[in-house]
N, C-alpha and C positions, 0 to 999 in steps of 0.2 A: 414584304411590301412596305411596311412602316419604315424600315431602315432606308430603303431607296427614296421614299417620299421625303424623309428628313434630310437626306444627303442632297437632294435636288432643290429643296425649298427650306433651307435652315432658318430663314427669317419667319416662315410660317410656324415652325416649331417653337421659336422664341416667343412669338405673339400668343400662341396657345398656352404658354406657361405663365403669362402675365395677366393681371386684371384687365378686363372684367372676368370674373369667374362665374360658373353656373350657380344659380340661387340654391342656398343650403336648404335641404329638406323638401324640395319641390321636384316632382317628376314632370318633365316637359313631354307632352305627347303630340305626335303629328296627327292632327284631326282631319276632318273632311277637307279642309283647305289649308293645311299647314299648321304652324304653331301659333297659338293665340293665348295671351294672358296679359297681366298688367305690364305696361311698357317697361317699367324699371327692372323687370326680371329677365329681360331678353337680350341684353347686350352681348353676352358671350355666345348666345345662339346665333345671332346675326353674323358675327365673325365666322363662325364655323359653317354656317349655311352658304356663305360666300365661297369658302374653300370647297365645299361639297359641290356647288354648282360648277366650279371650274373643272372638277373631276368628271361630272356628268357630261359637260360639253365635250371633253376629250373622249369619253366613252362613245359619244356619237360622232367621232372623227372630226371634232372641231366645230360642229354645228352650234348655232346659237341656242342658248337656254336663257331662262329669265328668273329674276327674283323680284317679287312684288311685296312691298312694305305696306301692309294694310291689315286692319282687323274688321274690314267690311262693315257689317251692321252693328258691331259691338259698340259699347259706350266709348266716349272719347279717351278716357284714361288708358284703355287697352291698346295693344298693337299686336302685330303678328307678321309672319313672313311665310310666303308660299313659293314653292319652286315650280316654274313653268318648264315643261319638257320640250324637247326639240320639235315635236309635232305641233306645238302651240297649246297643247292640252295640259292637264294636271300631271304632276310627277307620277311616274309608273309606281304602282303600289309595291313592287318588289324593292324599291329604293326607300320607301317610307321608314322601314326598320333601320336602315343605315342612317337616315337623317335623325331618327330618335336616339340611336346609340351615340351619335356624334354630339348631339345637343346635351346629353346627360353625362358624358364621360368626364372623368377627373381631368384637371388642367394638365397641360404639357404632353408628355409622351402618350398617356392614355387617350387623350383627345386625338392626337395624330394617328394612333393605331386604329381608332374607330373610323377615321376618315379613310385611311388606307384600305381598310377591310371592304369598303365599297367597291374597290377595283377587282376584288377576287372573283374569278369566273368570267370577267369581261375579256373579249377578244382584243381589246385595246389596253389591257392592264399595264403593259410596259410603258406605253405613252402616257397613261393616266398619272402614274407616279414618278416617271423618270424624265418627262419632257415638259417644256412650257407650251402653251397654246390654248386654244379655245376662246369662246366669246360668251360673255355673260352680260345680259341687258338688265338694268335695274330701274325700277320705277317706284313711286310712292304716292300715298294719299295726303290729305291736308292736315293730319294730326300733328300736334306740336312736337311729338317725339319722333316723327318720321324722318326728318333730315338727318338727325344723329344716328339713328339705327340704319338708315340707308347707307350712310358713309361707312359704317362698320361692315356691312355686307359687301360693299364694293372693295373695301380693304382686304377682306378675307379672300375674295376672288383674285385680286391682284397678287397677293402674297403666294397664292397657289398657281401663279403663272398664266392666268387668263387675261385677255383684253377685256376691259370693262367699258360699256357704253351706258351712260346715265340718261334716261329718258325724262327725268324730272317728274313733275306732277302729271300723272296720267291716271286714267281709270284702269282698274284691273283688266278688263277685256281689251283695252288698247295694248297693254303689254303682251298679252297672249297673241293678239293679232300680229304685232310687229315681229315677234319670235317666229310665228308660223310663216309669215311672208318672207322673211330673210332666208329661211330654209327651203321654202318652195322655189325661191329664185335660184337656188344652188343645185345644179344638175346632179342627179344620182343619189341624193340623200334619202329619198323615200322609195327607191326601187324603180324598176323599169316601167315604162308606160304600158297600158293594156293593149289589147288586140285591135282597138279602133284606131287605125293608122292616122297620123298627121296631127294628133292632139295629145297634149300632155295629160296623162291619166293619173298622175300621182297625187296632185292637190286639187285638181279641177280648175287650176289657175295656171296660165302660161308663165314661164320664167320672166318674160318681159313685164307682164302686168304685176307679178309679185315684186319685182324690183321697184316698180313705180309706187307700189302701195306699202312698202316696208318702212314706214315712218308714221308719225302722228298725222302729218299733212296728207300722206297717202291714204291713211285710214279715213279721214274726212272726205277726200275726193272719191274714194271707192264707194262709200255709203251714199254720198250725195248723188252721184251719177246713177247708181242703182235705184235709188228712191225716185228720182225724176223719170227714169225709164219705166219703172213699174207704174207710176201714176199716169204717165202719158200713154199707157197701153189700153186706154179706154177704147171700147169698140166704136164709139162715134167720134166725130171730129171736134166736139166741144172742148174748149180748154178746161183743165181741171180747176175746180174752185179753190181759191186760197184757203188755207186751213190755219187755225190758231190753237195752241195747246198750252194749258197751264201746267207747269212742271214743278212739283215739290222735290227739290234736289237734296233734301236731308242735310243741308249745310255742308255738303261734301264736294268732292272734286268734279262730279258730274256737272255742277252749275257752271264751272269754268269752261266746260267744253261745248256748251250749247251755243255760245256766241259764234265761234269759228264754224261750228256745224251749220248753223243757220246761214252764215255767209256763203259757205260752200254750196249749199242747196240752191241759193239764189243764183250763184255763178253757173251751176250746172243747168238750171232751168233756162237761163239766158242763152247759154251755148246750144241747148237743145232747140229752142225757138229759132235761133239764127240758122241752125242746120236745116230745120224744116222749112225755113223761109215762109213762115206763116204770116208775117207782118203784124202779129199780135204781140201783146205784152207777154213776158215770160210766164209760162204756166207753172203749176205744181209748186208754188211757193208755200213754205211752212214757217210759221213764226212761233216763238216760244215766249211765254211770260213766266219768269222764275220766281218762285216763293221759296223761302228757306235756303237762300244762297249762302256762300261762304261768309262767315263773320256775322251771320244773322241769328246766332244761337249755338247751342251745343250740338256737335255732330251727332246725328241720329237721335237727338233728344226730343221726344214727342212728335217726331216727324219721320218721313222716309218710308220705304216699302215695308221694312220689317215691322215698324210700329203700326202702320196702317193695316197690314194684313193680319197681324196677330191680335191687335186690340179691337179691330173692326171699328175704328174711329177715324174721322178725317184728321189730317195733320194740323199742328198749330199753324196759324197764319190763315187758315180757312174756316176756323170755327167761330171767330169773333163776329163776323158778319156774313153768315152763310148765304144770305140773299144776294150778296155781291157776286157769288160764284154760281148761282143757279143757272142752268141751261148751258154750262160750259163743260168741255171735256177736261178732266183733271187726271194727272198721273203722278206717281211717286217713284223715285229711284232710291236706292240705298246709298250708304256712305261711299262706296267705291264704284257705284254704277254698274253692278252686275245683276241686280234684281229690278223688276218692274211690275207695278200693279196699276190698274186704272180705277177711277172712281168718278162719281158725279152726284150732284144734288138734283133729284128729279124735279120737274116743274111742279109747282103747287097745284092742287086740284082747282078746277074752275070755281070762281066765286070765293076763294079763300080770303079771309079778312086780313087786313094789315095789322101789324103789331108794332107799336111805337113808331108809326110812320114808315116802317120798312116792309117790303113785300115778303110774304111767307114763302117758304120753300117746301118741297116735298121730301120724301125719304132720301137719306144719303145711301148710295149704293156702291158696293165694292165689286170690282171685276179682278179676281186674283189670277194666279198662275193656271188654275184649272180652266178659267174662262179663256185665257190666252191660248191654251192648248186646243180648245174646241174651235176657236176662230181660225187658227192656222190649219187645223185638220179639215175644216169645211172648205177653206180656200184651196189648199193643195189638192184635196180629193177631187174638187170640181175641175180644176185645171188639168189634172191627170186624166180625168174622164174624157175631156175634149180631145186630148192627144190620142188616147186609146181608141176613141170612136173613129178617128181617121184610119188607124191601122186596121181596125176591124172591118172597115168598109171599102178597103182597096189599097192600102199602103203596106200590106204584109210582106211584100218582096224587098222592101228597103232593108239595108244591113242592120240598122238599129232597131228594127221592128221587134225582134225576138226579145230584147230586153224591155223596151218600153211598153209593149202590149200587155205584158204580164206583171208590170210593176205595181206593188202595193205599198201604200203608206203605212208605216208603223207609228203608233203613239205609245210612249212609255210613261206609266204613272207609278206612284208609290201608294202605300197604304194610307197616306195622308190626303190623297185626292178625295174630294167630296164625292159621295156616292151618286149625286145627281149628274156630275160630269161623266162618271164611268158609264152610267146607264145611257147617256146621250151618245157617247162615242161608240158604244156597242151596236148602235143601230145605223151607223154610217156604212153604206155598202163598200166593200173592197178594202176595209181598214183592218189592220192587225193591231190588237191591243195587247200590250205586254206590261209586266210589272217588275220593279226593281226595289232593292233595299233603299231606304231613305238616305239621302246624301247625294249631292250632285255628281260626285265622281262615280257612284254606282249606277245612277240613272244614265249618265253619259256612256258608260261602258256597254250597257244593254242596247242603247240606241245605235251604237256603232256596229252592231251585228247586222243592221238592215241597210239596204241600198239607199233608202230615203226614210227618215224618221224625224219625229217631233217629240220633244219632251219639255215639260214645265212642271217643276214642283209647285205646290200651292203657294209657296212664298214668292213666286214670281221669277225664279231663276230657271232659265231654260233657253232652248234654241231649236233650230231646224238643221239637221245634218243631211247633206246630199253628197253621196260618194262621188269621187272623181270620175269613175267610169259612167255614172249616170249623167253627169254634166257633159261628158264627151258625147254620149248618145243623144242628148238634147241638142247639142250643137249640130250633130249630123242630121237630126230631125228638122232643124231650121233650114238646112240646105235642101233636104228632100222636099219640104213643103214649099220653099221658094221656087224650086224647079217645077213642082206640080202646078203652082199658081201661074207661072210663066207659060207653061205649055198649054194651059186651058183644057187639059184632058179631062179634068173633072172627076177622076176616080174618087168616089165618096161624096162628090158634090162640092161646088165652089164655096158654099156657105160653110160646110164642115172644114174645108181646107183653110179658109180664112180664120175660123175660130180656133183651129188647132195651131195656126201660126201665132195667134195672140197668146194662147196658153203656153207655148214653148217660150216665147219672149218673157212671159211673166215668171215662169219657173226659173229661167236663167237669171233674171234680175233678182229674184228672191235669193238664189244661191249667193250672189254677190253681196246682197244687202245684209243677210243674217249671218252673224259670226259663226264660222265653222269650227272654231276651237273651243268655245266656252259660251255660257250665257252672257248676254251683253244688253244692258238696259237701253242704251242709245240705239243700237241697230234694231232691237226688237220693237222699240217705240216707233221708229220710222216704218217698219214693216206693218205694224198695226195701223198707222195713219194711212199708209198706201192702200191696204186692204179695205179699210172702211171707206176710203174715197172711191174705190172701184165698185164696192157693193152699192154705192149710191147713198147720198145723204138725204134720208127720208124721215128724219125726226121732225120735231116741232119747229125747227129752224128753216124748214121748207127748202132744203137744198144747199144752204150755206155751210161751208166747212168751218165757220167761225163759232158755231154753237156746239150742240151735242154731236152732230156730224156722224150719225150711224151707231152711236154707242148704245142707245136704247134697244135697237133691234139685236145687236150683239148680245146684250145682257139677257134678252128674252129667248135665246137659243135653248136654255134649260133653266130650271129653278134649283138652287142649292138646297140640299137637305140641311136642316138646322144642325149646327155643330159649334164646338168651342175648343180652342186650343189654349193651353196654359203651360207654364213652366214652374219648376220647383227647385231651389238650390238644395244640393245634397252634399254630404261629406265626401263621397267618392262615387262619381258617376260610373266608374268602371265596375262597380258592384252590381249594376243592373245589366243583365245580358238578355238578348232577345233572339227569337227564331229568325230564319232567313229573311222573311218579308217584314219583320218587326211588328207583327200583329199580336204576338204573345211574348210575355216575359218568361224566360226559363230560369232566371235567378234574380232575386230571391224567390224561391218556390211559393212562399206564402203570398207574395204580391199578386201573381196571376190568379190564384184562388180567390183572393179578395176582389179582383176586378171582375171575374166571372160572376161572383155573387152579386155584385152591383148591377151588372147588366140584366141579370135575371130577376132582380128585386122589383116587384110590382109597385113598391112605394115610390120608386124613382121614374121608371119607364114601364109602360104597360108591357107585360110579358110577351115577347115575340114581336114587338112593334117593328114594322119595316124600317130599316135604316139604323137600328140601334147598334152602335159599335163603341168600344172604348179600349184604348191601349196606350202604353207608355214606352219611351225609349230614351236612352242617354243621348244628350246632344253631342254632335260632332264638332261644335265650335265654342260651346260655353260649358261651364261647370254646373250644369243643370240637367234635370230630367224633364222631357217634354211629354205632355199629356194631350190626348185627342179624344173627344167624345162626340158622337153623332147620334141623334135621337129624333123622335117624331115631332117634337116641338122645341123651340128655342129654350124655353124654361126647363124642359127635361134635359136638354143637352148641357145647359149650365149647371144644373144640379148634379148630373152624372160626372161632369168634369171636376166639380168641387169634391165629391166623394172619392174620386180617383186620386186627386191630389192628397187628400187625407190618408188614403191607403198607402200611397207612395211614401209620404212622410213617416208613417208608422213602421213600414216594413223595409224601407230602403235608405234609412239614415238621413231623413230630412233635417235641415238646420234652420235655425231661427224659429219664429212662431209658427205654430200649426195653422195651416191655411183656413181662412174663413170665407173666402170668395174665390171664384174662378174668373171673374170678370174684372177688367181694368178699373 
């Protein structure tokens, strides 16, 4: 294989033997979302991953694959690269070892051999190493190092014979989306359609729509139309209230995308109003006020979803004058806009005194990924219930009834999900609750086992997955319900038919709105705004979408158990190994024994207190160990987390000073 690859691409072999070389004494590992470390250590890796992406594309018969240049929520001096597979999802785990071998191989022939080894066992092996072809899409975030590294990745792909399409500055989810849509638009790449005739069952998207949406402009159009359709599905005829949202963009690329997204939403709303001939102003408008935009500070520094969720503090830009933000919906993205959390300053209690002439504010509240999961689960479960009520009361003869009548929503969590959210989800009728190892690629894999599933890690990374055959069935249900309403036969009752039609419309709009390839902060944000709009704005702003707009009621779905997350730098994160669900450390052995003793110690937490948990795991994206503690009170959770940090430092090779606090 290596000889054939060298003969076909001699310039690639030459480039692999020249600087930049892999960093001496550093083992590069393919983590949860690719390679991440200091930017200056990655030049050779980017060249090699470009070549590997070209091979991966040819493995898929020339389907598009992607390379995203980002270190997501990491500090600005870091960078990284992740490979996007032809499905639009993350690189298949079977190829992660190939990526790691290629990144760490010696220059020249060894590096080429490591790349060629990826073709072994592939049905396309001959074409992979002996022919030109394939399509590699590249995108990057706003880091200073990203243009240089992106150019190296593109060069590697071109040297290995692939066509390269540079998408420029994009969010990570946008790159995933464009890869997915390019391949959904190509017939036959993902297998035959299912038995529901007349509809494309492979992606849940028609080839025509996929072609229209296979670009950044198409991404905005797809999201905007779905958002407007979802918001306009109100049961009454009242126009949706305009909504305004404050977005902490973490000084990252997401800030650049909010302007065109807002413009596209306004355009879609105007088109919808014209189509309905309502004679009213365009409904469903959504406006954004950006804080921590590009150039307003260090990327991810004291702001963004990672900072807000882990530290449980509002981002910089909102802390200096909190009264200015009281009564407004706030959200935070991370540096590449694949994570989302919401937060708000609660209104001050009645009669609160002024301080320095400024109004007082109430408690700052965080709504993390666990809260997102419960909001989506509530909404989807309710809409599914209305569809299933129709089939239970008279629509059982329809061809799609067998699938939809028994469909159950699955929610996938990890051990890091707050115990309060788990308890809440368990009591939702008809919901399947499953668990996965921490890390979005593991959670996504479990979610893909179900026809319809929702997952969000506590850090705000997540999405809703609706399989293509379910989308097909919902489209058939729309036709069934339309015929039922037109006939006036009323099986199940006219009201039930009407409500089921609304539910089907909403579920189809949600499928179009929420990224089906990967967690996407922008699409998730629009979905949250639409759901809150449909639930009704009943907070203190009395119906206006310009204030809290439903967020207080959402927050009140359940109460979080007191918890604390922290992280500790260690000499070798690989020295810490955990069991399958990462609730227990299996190495070093002394570490788990120490953690067990801490949980049982009455000095920290009352023995057997409900909700007491503590565990550690190596990070998949940083050279740290993550600690999670959950207890009966916040003080106990903080104390437990600190003692767990100390135990990890002592037994697992902590570096630097021994921890003295678990709080920011």
